[in-house]
RODO-2510 file (C-alpha; in nm, 4 decimals, decimal comma):
residues 542
     n   res          X          Y          Z
     1     m    -2,4019     4,7364    -2,9966
     2     l    -2,5398     4,5784    -3,3468
     3     d    -2,5440     4,9516    -3,5022
     4     r    -2,2124     5,0460    -3,4324
     5     t    -2,0705     4,7173    -3,5178
     6     l    -2,2474     4,7506    -3,8435
     7     t    -2,0790     5,0721    -3,9396
     8     q    -1,7415     4,8643    -3,9059
     9     q    -1,8573     4,6118    -4,0602
    10     h    -1,6148     4,7488    -4,4112
    11     l    -1,3083     4,7317    -4,1417
    12     y    -1,4003     4,3431    -4,0311
    13     d    -1,3908     4,2483    -4,4255
    14     q    -1,1071     4,4434    -4,4356
    15     q    -0,9084     4,1819    -4,2402
    16     r    -1,0663     3,8986    -4,3926
    17     l    -0,9405     4,0185    -4,6928
    18     e    -0,5890     4,1254    -4,5825
    19     r    -0,5564     3,7274    -4,4544
    20     l    -0,6752     3,6387    -4,8279
    21     t    -0,4036     3,8299    -4,9645
    22     r    -0,1124     3,6611    -4,7208
    23     l    -0,2586     3,3271    -4,8144
    24     k    -0,2934     3,3853    -5,1812
    25     a     0,0835     3,5204    -5,1904
    26     a     0,1875     3,1777    -5,0094
    27     l     0,0567     2,9843    -5,2650
    28     v     0,2093     3,1246    -5,5761
    29     a     0,5421     3,1095    -5,3514
    30     n     0,4837     2,7346    -5,3098
    31     q     0,3158     2,6831    -5,6347
    32     q     0,6054     2,4229    -5,7384
    33     d     0,5286     2,2314    -5,4263
    34     k     0,1883     2,0472    -5,4904
    35     a     0,1160     1,9380    -5,0939
    36     a     0,2524     2,3271    -5,0180
    37     s    -0,0118     2,4226    -5,2497
    38     f    -0,3085     2,1823    -5,1532
    39     s    -0,2477     2,3150    -4,7582
    40     a    -0,2409     2,7238    -4,8944
    41     v    -0,5778     2,6001    -5,1301
    42     l    -0,7429     2,4542    -4,8421
    43     l    -0,6750     2,6967    -4,6032
    44     i    -0,8034     2,9888    -4,8466
    45     c    -1,1253     2,7631    -4,8745
    46     d    -1,1614     2,7967    -4,5058
    47     e    -1,1002     3,1901    -4,5299
    48     y    -1,4148     3,2031    -4,8769
    49     q    -1,6138     2,9536    -4,6955
    50     v    -1,8880     3,1926    -4,5168
    51     f    -1,6922     3,4849    -4,7401
    52     k    -1,7961     3,4403    -5,0742
    53     y    -1,9324     3,1735    -5,2387
    54     d    -1,8034     3,2069    -5,6211
    55     s    -1,4436     3,2164    -5,4763
    56     a    -1,5363     2,9413    -5,2218
    57     f    -1,6289     2,7365    -5,5112
    58     a    -1,3300     2,8044    -5,7407
    59     y    -1,0670     2,7193    -5,4793
    60     s    -1,2862     2,3730    -5,3814
    61     l    -1,2510     2,3060    -5,7309
    62     k    -0,8702     2,3839    -5,7420
    63     l    -0,8550     2,2050    -5,3752
    64     n    -0,9659     1,9014    -5,5977
    65     k    -0,7684     1,9204    -5,8615
    66     l    -0,4558     1,9367    -5,6523
    67     a    -0,5832     1,6221    -5,4816
    68     r    -0,6006     1,4453    -5,8254
    69     q    -0,2852     1,5501    -5,9143
    70     l    -0,0922     1,4317    -5,5924
    71     r    -0,2973     1,0831    -5,6202
    72     d    -0,3672     1,1381    -5,2529
    73     p    -0,7294     0,9426    -5,1587
    74     a    -0,7093     1,1283    -4,8400
    75     k    -0,6617     1,4902    -4,9727
    76     l    -0,9382     1,3832    -5,2565
    77     q    -1,1869     1,3319    -4,9948
    78     t    -1,1025     1,6095    -4,8163
    79     a    -1,1114     1,8555    -5,1272
    80     r    -1,4787     1,6586    -5,1929
    81     t    -1,6194     1,7733    -4,7803
    82     k    -1,4930     2,0732    -4,8857
    83     l    -1,6848     2,1419    -5,1956
    84     a    -1,9803     1,9836    -5,0240
    85     h    -1,9511     2,2493    -4,7355
    86     t    -1,9545     2,5152    -5,0104
    87     l    -2,2348     2,3948    -5,1936
    88     r    -2,4407     2,3786    -4,8289
    89     s    -2,3452     2,7301    -4,7683
    90     a    -2,4802     2,8482    -5,1105
    91     g    -2,8128     2,6836    -5,0788
    92     l    -2,7630     2,4005    -5,3605
    93     f    -2,8623     2,1177    -5,1560
    94     k    -2,9022     1,8845    -5,3854
    95     d    -2,5411     1,9458    -5,5306
    96     a    -2,4297     1,8998    -5,1761
    97     f    -2,5653     1,5580    -5,1383
    98     d    -2,4472     1,4359    -5,4816
    99     t    -2,0794     1,5235    -5,3841
   100     l    -2,1368     1,3950    -5,0009
   101     e    -2,2661     1,0587    -5,1791
   102     v    -1,9267     1,0033    -5,3494
   103     i    -1,6638     1,0998    -5,0662
   104     n    -1,5205     0,7364    -4,8790
   105     v    -1,5757     0,8399    -4,5362
   106     r    -1,3289     0,5566    -4,4457
   107     q    -1,0599     0,7118    -4,6510
   108     l    -1,0684     1,1026    -4,4782
   109     e    -0,8237     1,2000    -4,2373
   110     p    -0,9682     1,1808    -3,8431
   111     q    -0,9842     1,6109    -3,8314
   112     y    -1,2092     1,5905    -4,1466
   113     q    -1,4450     1,3125    -4,0708
   114     a    -1,6450     1,5610    -3,8013
   115     e    -1,6837     1,8175    -4,1093
   116     y    -1,7785     1,5669    -4,3191
   117     y    -2,1020     1,4340    -4,0855
   118     e    -2,1917     1,8080    -3,9747
   119     v    -2,2338     1,9189    -4,3420
   120     y    -2,4467     1,6236    -4,3630
   121     s    -2,6433     1,6976    -4,0676
   122     i    -2,6850     2,0683    -4,1813
   123     v    -2,8049     2,0053    -4,5026
   124     s    -3,0597     1,8044    -4,3513
   125     v    -3,1670     1,9802    -4,0980
   126     e    -3,1762     2,3205    -4,3718
   127     l    -3,4228     2,1217    -4,6444
   128     a    -3,6286     1,9992    -4,3473
   129     e    -3,6965     2,3468    -4,2908
   130     y    -3,6993     2,4415    -4,6722
   131     d    -3,9325     2,1587    -4,7336
   132     q    -4,1426     2,2374    -4,4514
   133     d    -4,3478     1,8866    -4,5724
   134     g    -4,5148     1,6859    -4,3339
   135     y    -4,4033     1,3661    -4,5067
   136     f    -3,9956     1,4403    -4,5677
   137     q    -3,9156     1,6552    -4,2953
   138     p    -3,9188     1,3884    -4,0244
   139     f    -3,7352     1,2231    -4,2190
   140     y    -3,4595     1,4465    -4,2949
   141     k    -3,4910     1,5944    -3,9161
   142     a    -3,4365     1,2063    -3,8018
   143     k    -3,1337     1,1919    -4,0524
   144     a    -2,9855     1,5422    -3,9186
   145     y    -3,0286     1,4496    -3,5578
   146     a    -2,8458     1,1229    -3,6005
   147     y    -2,5368     1,2623    -3,8331
   148     a    -2,5229     1,5090    -3,5723
   149     d    -2,5003     1,2560    -3,2761
   150     t    -2,2477     1,0968    -3,4871
   151     v    -2,0067     1,4096    -3,5285
   152     a    -2,0043     1,4145    -3,1385
   153     r    -1,9180     1,0906    -3,0705
   154     h    -1,6073     1,1654    -3,3332
   155     e    -1,4857     1,4574    -3,0903
   156     p    -1,3894     1,4905    -2,7402
   157     a    -1,6690     1,5616    -2,4828
   158     g    -1,6084     1,9303    -2,3965
   159     s    -1,4795     2,0585    -2,7468
   160     y    -1,6316     2,3081    -2,9352
   161     i    -1,7631     2,0825    -3,1906
   162     y    -1,8847     1,8251    -2,9382
   163     l    -2,1035     2,1268    -2,7230
   164     n    -2,2159     2,2668    -3,0445
   165     q    -2,3534     1,9478    -3,1716
   166     r    -2,5569     1,8877    -2,8363
   167     i    -2,6825     2,2225    -2,9063
   168     f    -2,7833     2,1584    -3,2615
   169     q    -2,9546     1,8235    -3,1114
   170     a    -3,0959     2,0104    -2,8462
   171     r    -3,2558     2,2290    -3,1153
   172     q    -3,3592     1,9671    -3,2892
   173     k    -3,5438     1,8218    -2,9753
   174     n    -3,6757     2,1738    -2,8351
   175     d    -3,4811     2,0585    -2,5300
   176     l    -3,4086     2,4035    -2,3819
   177     r    -3,2643     2,2724    -2,0606
   178     a    -2,9761     2,0809    -2,2807
   179     g    -2,9351     2,3880    -2,5011
   180     i    -2,8431     2,6018    -2,2096
   181     a    -2,6374     2,3731    -2,0174
   182     a    -2,3802     2,2996    -2,3500
   183     y    -2,3878     2,6676    -2,4454
   184     n    -2,3021     2,7630    -2,0326
   185     q    -2,0319     2,4722    -2,0688
   186     m    -1,8963     2,6243    -2,4096
   187     q    -1,8476     2,9743    -2,2429
   188     g    -1,5715     2,8713    -2,0563
   189     l    -1,3611     2,7628    -2,4087
   190     s    -1,1633     3,0204    -2,6209
   191     l    -1,4286     3,0530    -2,9220
   192     t    -1,3844     3,2567    -3,2315
   193     p    -1,6357     3,5368    -3,3379
   194     h    -1,7589     3,2755    -3,5835
   195     q    -1,8096     3,0064    -3,3122
   196     v    -1,9997     3,2872    -3,0994
   197     a    -2,2293     3,3094    -3,3434
   198     m    -2,3150     2,9816    -3,4428
   199     s    -2,3518     2,9068    -3,0993
   200     a    -2,5869     3,2003    -2,9960
   201     s    -2,8225     3,1411    -3,3155
   202     s    -2,8382     2,8146    -3,2214
   203     l    -2,9816     2,8045    -2,8942
   204     a    -3,1899     3,1948    -2,9653
   205     l    -3,3640     2,9521    -3,2031
   206     i    -3,4796     2,7133    -2,9018
   207     f    -3,5277     3,0231    -2,6862
   208     e    -3,7935     3,1278    -2,9448
   209     r    -3,9384     2,8070    -2,9534
   210     a    -3,9904     2,7809    -2,5972
   211     g    -4,1876     3,1461    -2,6010
   212     q    -3,9103     3,3334    -2,4757
   213     h    -3,8465     3,6117    -2,7833
   214     d    -3,6712     3,8408    -2,5334
   215     k    -3,3919     3,5976    -2,4686
   216     a    -3,4280     3,4803    -2,8208
   217     l    -3,3402     3,8486    -2,9946
   218     e    -3,0856     3,8835    -2,6945
   219     l    -2,8794     3,6106    -2,8570
   220     m    -2,9425     3,6405    -3,2061
   221     t    -2,8632     3,9703    -3,1882
   222     l    -2,5325     3,8613    -3,0285
   223     a    -2,4886     3,6598    -3,3091
   224     a    -2,5416     3,8854    -3,5621
   225     i    -2,2646     4,1221    -3,4195
   226     n    -2,0235     3,8421    -3,3968
   227     d    -2,0874     3,7431    -3,8066
   228     i    -2,0181     4,0722    -3,8374
   229     r    -1,7032     4,0287    -3,6523
   230     s    -1,5896     3,7521    -3,8247
   231     a    -1,6922     3,8856    -4,1769
   232     t    -1,9765     3,5828    -4,2214
   233     k    -2,1651     3,6815    -4,5066
   234     e    -2,3715     3,3649    -4,5137
   235     g    -2,4693     3,3663    -4,1937
   236     i    -2,8810     3,4241    -4,1112
   237     a    -2,8655     3,6219    -3,7561
   238     l    -2,8964     3,9440    -3,8697
   239     f    -3,2126     3,8221    -4,0898
   240     s    -3,3322     3,6975    -3,7389
   241     v    -3,2938     4,0280    -3,5943
   242     s    -3,5053     4,2087    -3,8427
   243     t    -3,7789     3,9770    -3,8144
   244     y    -3,7921     4,0192    -3,4385
   245     c    -3,7547     4,4280    -3,4895
   246     y    -4,0631     4,4235    -3,7150
   247     q    -4,2679     4,1938    -3,4916
   248     k    -4,1671     4,4618    -3,2229
   249     g    -4,2841     4,7635    -3,4381
   250     e    -3,9260     4,8485    -3,4815
   251     l    -3,9734     4,9693    -3,8451
   252     q    -3,6979     5,1596    -3,9077
   253     r    -3,4402     4,8969    -3,7223
   254     a    -3,5992     4,6343    -3,9265
   255     y    -3,5293     4,7981    -4,2582
   256     t    -3,2149     4,8669    -4,2192
   257     y    -3,1332     4,5395    -4,0596
   258     i    -3,3033     4,3490    -4,3244
   259     n    -3,1294     4,5414    -4,5902
   260     a    -2,7897     4,5009    -4,4345
   261     a    -2,9248     4,1243    -4,4273
   262     k    -2,9842     4,1109    -4,7859
   263     e    -2,6846     4,3108    -4,9120
   264     m    -2,4823     4,0310    -4,7086
   265     a    -2,6707     3,7350    -4,8860
   266     v    -2,6415     3,8988    -5,2474
   267     f    -2,2484     3,9744    -5,1668
   268     y    -2,2337     3,5495    -5,1083
   269     r    -2,5130     3,4510    -5,3300
   270     a    -2,6806     3,2416    -5,0869
   271     r    -2,9812     3,1581    -5,2594
   272     q    -3,1701     2,9991    -4,9977
   273     r    -3,0921     3,3197    -4,7686
   274     q    -3,2108     3,5275    -5,0023
   275     l    -3,5138     3,3369    -5,0774
   276     q    -3,5951     3,3208    -4,6892
   277     m    -3,5404     3,7141    -4,6538
   278     s    -3,7918     3,7693    -4,9517
   279     s    -4,1182     3,7190    -4,7429
   280     i    -4,0372     3,9036    -4,4454
   281     a    -3,8615     4,1946    -4,6813
   282     a    -4,1547     4,2371    -4,8648
   283     l    -4,3723     4,3366    -4,5539
   284     i    -4,0985     4,5339    -4,4247
   285     d    -4,1164     4,7747    -4,6985
   286     g    -4,4586     4,7489    -4,7752
   287     q    -4,4884     4,8672    -4,3626
   288     k    -4,2303     5,1132    -4,4824
   289     i    -4,4300     5,2435    -4,7719
   290     s    -4,7132     5,2810    -4,5749
   291     l    -4,5438     5,4695    -4,2757
   292     v    -4,4191     5,6982    -4,5055
   293     e    -4,7373     5,7721    -4,6796
   294     s    -4,8983     5,8142    -4,3551
   295     q    -4,6693     6,0476    -4,2700
   296     r    -4,6575     6,2607    -4,5772
   297     q    -5,0854     6,2435    -4,5103
   298     q    -4,9770     6,3797    -4,1587
   299     a    -4,7938     6,6522    -4,3097
   300     r    -5,0530     6,7325    -4,5475
   301     s    -5,2772     6,7349    -4,2410
   302     s    -5,0323     6,9763    -4,0127
   303     a    -4,9818     7,2042    -4,3422
   304     w    -5,3724     7,3061    -4,3328
   305     a    -5,3209     7,3503    -3,9563
   306     i    -5,0195     7,5727    -4,0075
   307     g    -5,2069     7,7464    -4,2646
   308     l    -5,4794     7,8213    -4,0622
   309     l    -5,3243     7,9250    -3,7574
   310     a    -5,0878     8,1842    -3,9962
   311     a    -5,3997     8,3296    -4,1071
   312     l    -5,5110     8,3801    -3,7486
   313     v    -5,1313     8,4772    -3,6408
   314     l    -5,1487     8,7438    -3,9667
   315     g    -5,4750     8,9103    -3,8237
   316     l    -5,3294     8,8972    -3,4861
   317     a    -5,0622     9,1217    -3,6438
   318     l    -5,2571     9,3037    -3,8370
   319     v    -5,4340     9,4615    -3,5376
   320     i    -5,1049     9,4750    -3,3135
   321     y    -4,9901     9,6695    -3,5929
   322     l    -5,2697     9,9463    -3,5718
   323     q    -5,2100     9,9939    -3,2171
   324     l    -4,8504    10,0318    -3,2690
   325     r    -4,9083    10,2860    -3,5522
   326     r    -5,1088    10,4712    -3,2318
   327     l    -4,8085    10,4499    -3,0275
   328     r    -4,5294    10,4773    -3,2243
   329     k    -4,6120    10,8821    -3,2606
   330     a    -4,6535    10,8953    -2,9392
   331     g    -4,3201    10,7352    -2,8152
   332     q    -4,0937    10,9122    -3,1171
   333     l    -4,0630    11,2349    -2,9517
   334     l    -3,9564    11,0165    -2,6342
   335     a    -3,7265    10,8134    -2,8924
   336     t    -3,5493    11,1140    -2,9984
   337     t    -3,4901    11,2538    -2,6517
   338     n    -3,3312    10,9619    -2,5160
   339     q    -3,1291    10,8974    -2,8088
   340     e    -3,0157    11,2568    -2,7599
   341     l    -2,9448    11,1749    -2,4206
   342     h    -2,7349    10,8504    -2,5177
   343     v    -2,5242    11,0342    -2,7653
   344     n    -2,4374    11,2883    -2,4873
   345     n    -2,4159    11,0205    -2,2650
   346     s    -2,1133    10,8416    -2,5287
   347     k    -1,9732    11,1533    -2,5570
   348     l    -1,9276    11,2629    -2,1666
   349     q    -1,8031    10,8741    -2,1198
   350     e    -1,4855    10,9280    -2,4323
   351     a    -1,3917    11,2813    -2,2725
   352     n    -1,3838    11,1057    -1,9067
   353     y    -1,1555    10,7862    -2,0726
   354     t    -0,8925    11,0574    -2,2406
   355     q    -0,8808    11,2125    -1,9409
   356     h    -0,8491    10,9396    -1,7419
   357     q    -0,5541    10,8233    -2,0166
   358     l    -0,4207    11,1704    -1,9866
   359     n    -0,3985    11,1816    -1,6178
   360     t    -0,2446    10,8232    -1,6559
   361     k     0,0186    10,9130    -1,9054
   362     l     0,0892    11,2452    -1,6990
   363     q     0,1339    11,0572    -1,3622
   364     e     0,3909    10,7891    -1,5789
   365     l     0,6047    11,1318    -1,6998
   366     n     0,5790    11,2251    -1,3540
   367     r     0,7094    10,9726    -1,1757
   368     g     0,9462    10,9345    -1,4503
   369     l     1,0850    11,3334    -1,4018
   370     n     1,1162    11,2437    -1,0155
   371     e     1,3124    10,9290    -1,0658
   372     a     1,5241    11,1405    -1,2972
   373     n     1,5257    11,4470    -1,0450
   374     h     1,6323    11,2314    -0,7589
   375     i     1,8845    11,0558    -0,9333
   376     k     2,0123    11,3596    -1,1132
   377     e     2,0660    11,5123    -0,7645
   378     e     2,1760    11,1982    -0,6229
   379     y     2,4813    11,1940    -0,9010
   380     i     2,5624    11,5419    -0,9123
   381     g     2,5934    11,5739    -0,5322
   382     y     2,8207    11,3154    -0,5231
   383     y     3,0237    11,3890    -0,8103
   384     f     3,0654    11,7658    -0,6867
   385     s     3,2261    11,6177    -0,3708
   386     n     3,4019    11,3773    -0,5526
   387     s     3,5597    11,6238    -0,7991
   388     s     3,6407    11,8960    -0,5190
   389     r     3,8218    11,5776    -0,3472
   390     y     4,0338    11,5204    -0,6664
   391     v     4,1033    11,9354    -0,6563
   392     n     4,1698    11,9523    -0,3277
   393     q     4,4563    11,6147    -0,3836
   394     l     4,5932    11,7780    -0,7113
   395     e     4,6213    12,1569    -0,5415
   396     d     4,8067    11,9610    -0,2750
   397     l     5,0184    11,7702    -0,5255
   398     q     5,0823    12,0783    -0,7349
   399     r     5,2552    12,2193    -0,3881
   400     k     5,4339    11,9767    -0,3139
   401     l     5,5894    11,9131    -0,6546
   402     s     5,6497    12,3140    -0,6815
   403     t     5,8321    12,2650    -0,3643
   404     l     6,0252    11,9938    -0,4702
   405     l     6,1443    12,1117    -0,8034
   406     k     6,2313    12,4042    -0,6780
   407     t     6,4770    12,2768    -0,4420
   408     k     6,5890    12,0387    -0,7009
   409     q     6,4782    11,7648    -0,5347
   410     a     6,3928    11,5490    -0,8385
   411     a     6,4078    11,2308    -0,7341
   412     t     6,2065    11,2723    -0,4662
   413     a     5,9347    11,4345    -0,6654
   414     q     5,9551    11,1263    -0,8920
   415     r     5,8843    10,8941    -0,5653
   416     l     5,6085    11,1458    -0,4532
   417     v     5,4314    11,0756    -0,8534
   418     e     5,4742    10,7100    -0,8595
   419     d     5,3273    10,6807    -0,5226
   420     i     4,9839    10,7529    -0,6670
   421     d     4,7830    10,4443    -0,6883
   422     i     4,6107    10,4659    -1,0265
   423     k     4,4239    10,1161    -0,9686
   424     e     4,3520    10,2082    -0,5913
   425     e     4,1710    10,5205    -0,7152
   426     r     3,9972    10,3009    -0,9878
   427     t     3,8876    10,1168    -0,7193
   428     n     3,7595    10,3992    -0,4903
   429     l     3,5646    10,5606    -0,7621
   430     f     3,3551    10,2234    -0,8162
   431     k     3,3213    10,1405    -0,4581
   432     g     3,1600    10,5156    -0,4438
   433     f     2,9349    10,4812    -0,8211
   434     d     2,8177    10,0994    -0,6334
   435     t     2,7267    10,2910    -0,3018
   436     v     2,5226    10,5755    -0,4431
   437     f     2,3897    10,3465    -0,7080
   438     v     2,2708    10,0572    -0,4426
   439     r     2,1263    10,2911    -0,2427
   440     l     1,9166    10,4352    -0,5408
   441     f     1,8237    10,1274    -0,6517
   442     p     1,8586     9,8838    -0,3643
   443     n     1,6392     9,6419    -0,5496
   444     f     1,8566     9,6260    -0,8358
   445     v     2,0531     9,3223    -0,7802
   446     t     1,7852     9,1197    -0,7100
   447     d     1,5474     9,2407    -1,0104
   448     f     1,8209     9,1576    -1,2360
   449     n     1,8676     8,7836    -1,1149
   450     a     1,4957     8,7909    -1,1430
   451     l     1,5467     8,7666    -1,5424
   452     f     1,7808     8,4493    -1,5152
   453     a     1,7402     8,0945    -1,3922
   454     e     1,8835     7,9845    -1,0726
   455     a     2,2283     7,8237    -1,1926
   456     d     2,2554     8,0920    -1,3899
   457     r     2,2414     8,4179    -1,1156
   458     i     2,4986     8,6149    -1,0319
   459     v     2,6114     8,5725    -0,6662
   460     l     2,7974     8,8503    -0,4711
   461     s     3,0888     8,8109    -0,2097
   462     e     3,0101     8,9929     0,1268
   463     d     3,2074     9,3105     0,0420
   464     q     3,0945     9,3262    -0,2958
   465     l     2,7958     9,6104    -0,3839
   466     l     2,8248     9,5217    -0,7566
   467     n     3,0509     9,3340    -1,0243
   468     t     3,1849     9,4482    -1,3431
   469     e     2,8434     9,2811    -1,5254
   470     l     2,6503     9,4560    -1,2635
   471     r     2,8190     9,8072    -1,3246
   472     i     2,7595     9,7738    -1,6944
   473     f     2,3779     9,7748    -1,7122
   474     a     2,3744     9,9529    -1,3489
   475     l     2,5078    10,2589    -1,5943
   476     i     2,2411    10,1327    -1,8929
   477     r     2,0146    10,2149    -1,6229
   478     l     2,1668    10,5180    -1,5779
   479     g     2,1057    10,5894    -1,9501
   480     i     2,4381    10,5470    -2,0697
   481     a     2,3768    10,3199    -2,3206
   482     d     2,6371    10,3800    -2,5597
   483     s     2,9075    10,0858    -2,4973
   484     e     3,2005    10,3737    -2,6274
   485     q     3,0907    10,5593    -2,3436
   486     i     3,0609    10,2871    -2,0994
   487     s     3,4303    10,1502    -2,2085
   488     r     3,5555    10,5093    -2,1475
   489     v     3,3653    10,5349    -1,7770
   490     l     3,4837    10,2076    -1,6226
   491     g     3,8061    10,1822    -1,8288
   492     y     3,7793     9,8984    -2,0379
   493     s     3,8004     9,8009    -2,3989
   494     i     3,5153     9,8424    -2,6416
   495     h     3,5238     9,4929    -2,6901
   496     t     3,5338     9,4211    -2,3621
   497     v     3,1969     9,5547    -2,3069
   498     y     3,0551     9,4304    -2,6042
   499     a     3,1594     9,0804    -2,4464
   500     y     3,0293     9,1135    -2,1035
   501     k     2,6954     9,2698    -2,2781
   502     t     2,6333     8,9102    -2,4795
   503     r     2,7229     8,6928    -2,2081
   504     v     2,4924     8,8104    -1,9625
   505     k     2,2334     8,8699    -2,2629
   506     n     2,2696     8,5074    -2,3476
   507     r     2,2433     8,3546    -2,0015
   508     s     1,9116     8,5240    -1,9465
   509     f     1,5696     8,3395    -2,0831
   510     v     1,4505     8,7026    -2,1655
   511     p     1,5158     8,7527    -2,5462
   512     n     1,8465     8,9463    -2,6223
   513     e     1,6327     9,2361    -2,8126
   514     a     1,3936     9,2517    -2,4919
   515     f     1,6837     9,2492    -2,2372
   516     e     1,7862     9,5877    -2,1571
   517     a     1,4352     9,7143    -2,1993
   518     r     1,3653     9,4948    -1,8771
   519     i     1,7014     9,6753    -1,6971
   520     l     1,5545     9,9978    -1,8049
   521     a     1,2382     9,8735    -1,6067
   522     i     1,3561     9,8466    -1,3015
   523     q     1,2187    10,1199    -1,0635
   524     a     1,4725    10,3044    -0,8130
   525     t     1,3170    10,3283    -0,4573
   526     p     1,4568    10,6498    -0,3249
   527     t     1,5618    10,6907     0,0576
   528     e     1,4465    10,9326     0,2757
   529     d     1,8389    11,1587     0,3286
   530     w     1,9720    11,1987    -0,0497
   531     e     2,2463    11,3820     0,1569
   532     t     2,3338    11,1559     0,3703
   533     a     2,3678    10,8401     0,0644
   534     w     2,6806    11,0314    -0,1295
   535     e     2,8063    11,1649     0,1891
   536     a     2,8434    10,7954     0,2507
   537     a     2,9594    10,6985    -0,1121
   538     a     3,2344    11,0106    -0,0585
   539     a     3,3565    10,8850     0,3037
   540     s     3,3886    10,5258     0,1274
   541     v     3,6146    10,6804    -0,1598
   542     g     3,8012    10,8918     0,0818
***
């Protein structure tokens, strides 16, 4: 988890920089209003406090300047508290003490009094840890404890600051039970990542002093993760984790973490952190150099071993080579024979494949010819019968008209001509065509509708075999693709035929250019008795 968070460090830094950009824009917008500017600068100081010392220091000075311009004693004490906090974060303890000394606590607003005492407490404890002196260290620790107690008294019991000071006091007394109790109570609060890091690192130090190193490492890792997430550059958690890793022999992780911690300390300009890290960093670097040198030595030893092994392999290869030369001559004849057999077998397979393709094409041609012959026979029989019927009708009409004209019965002849119903004759012609076609292609309507969505399919009435749209594409299936020829057969104008074809194609989900090819692919299913088919069609016309 820590390694993944480290790779995302730039994202968390960018979030803080974006907040600072917004705050600075607000400061520029309110620069004529000193009170609003003071509030904006105060927020900017808080953002820079743990992020970058130079900027935090510059805005702390600006805060002091604005407080003096406002002639507001409370704001001046607040500005001095922020300056002392900034100096403490950078390790400038004497300057921080000097700044704290001039603060009039009585003039501080209540919400900043806790911060004043907290800064005093932290400066004292860090001086105690920095001095490592048997004479002054107890003095500074006592002051740190007293100031922490004062902070706790200024805050409501159960608040974050109150509980954090209780953990801080437990740390000074090495009271693990009290530290755990305060930390567990703190888990019920809504904490920022920085607050999580502060409380976890304090409790980790208590566990470390109690000899529970694994728990200390777990908490310090949590603190380091949240330092990164809060873009805190002056923290010590990541440095502590690198120390634990070094002690456990995890040199690579220790090296990665100490370098990241050093970069953060240099970025912030935290002098005391850089000094704290210098000793362990030197040890880790030394171990890293020793490890690299050891790896080089191992590489040299491995190279000698590999060289010896390579010589043995070369000797063995020479023996094998001599044996292979003897076998090669005996195998050449066998290889040549096998190659010839392989070539002949490949040629035979190619010939078989070509033959198979030809057979397949021939079967397709035969199937097409058989279908064409069936269609031809069917329609020749049908139209021969139909034509014979029309010839007989014309012969009968001729005989009747001749008789009527000879007897000068012109009116009767006229009525005879008028009784001929061309529309009915054409309807009978279509009916006969439809009957024969559907017998030849019984699945035509189903296959045709399969080219459309459900809502666009053709629904025929019970007495219909085909409608006009189906009849046009039935002629196309029979090979009559010319629209002019179709118009003559059906008695429509060529524009009407075009309109029908276009409307049908536009309804289909098949592209227009592929639609007629799909129609031509519809298979004929010849009936067993072709003669019966066209006789039935002829009967339906008659």
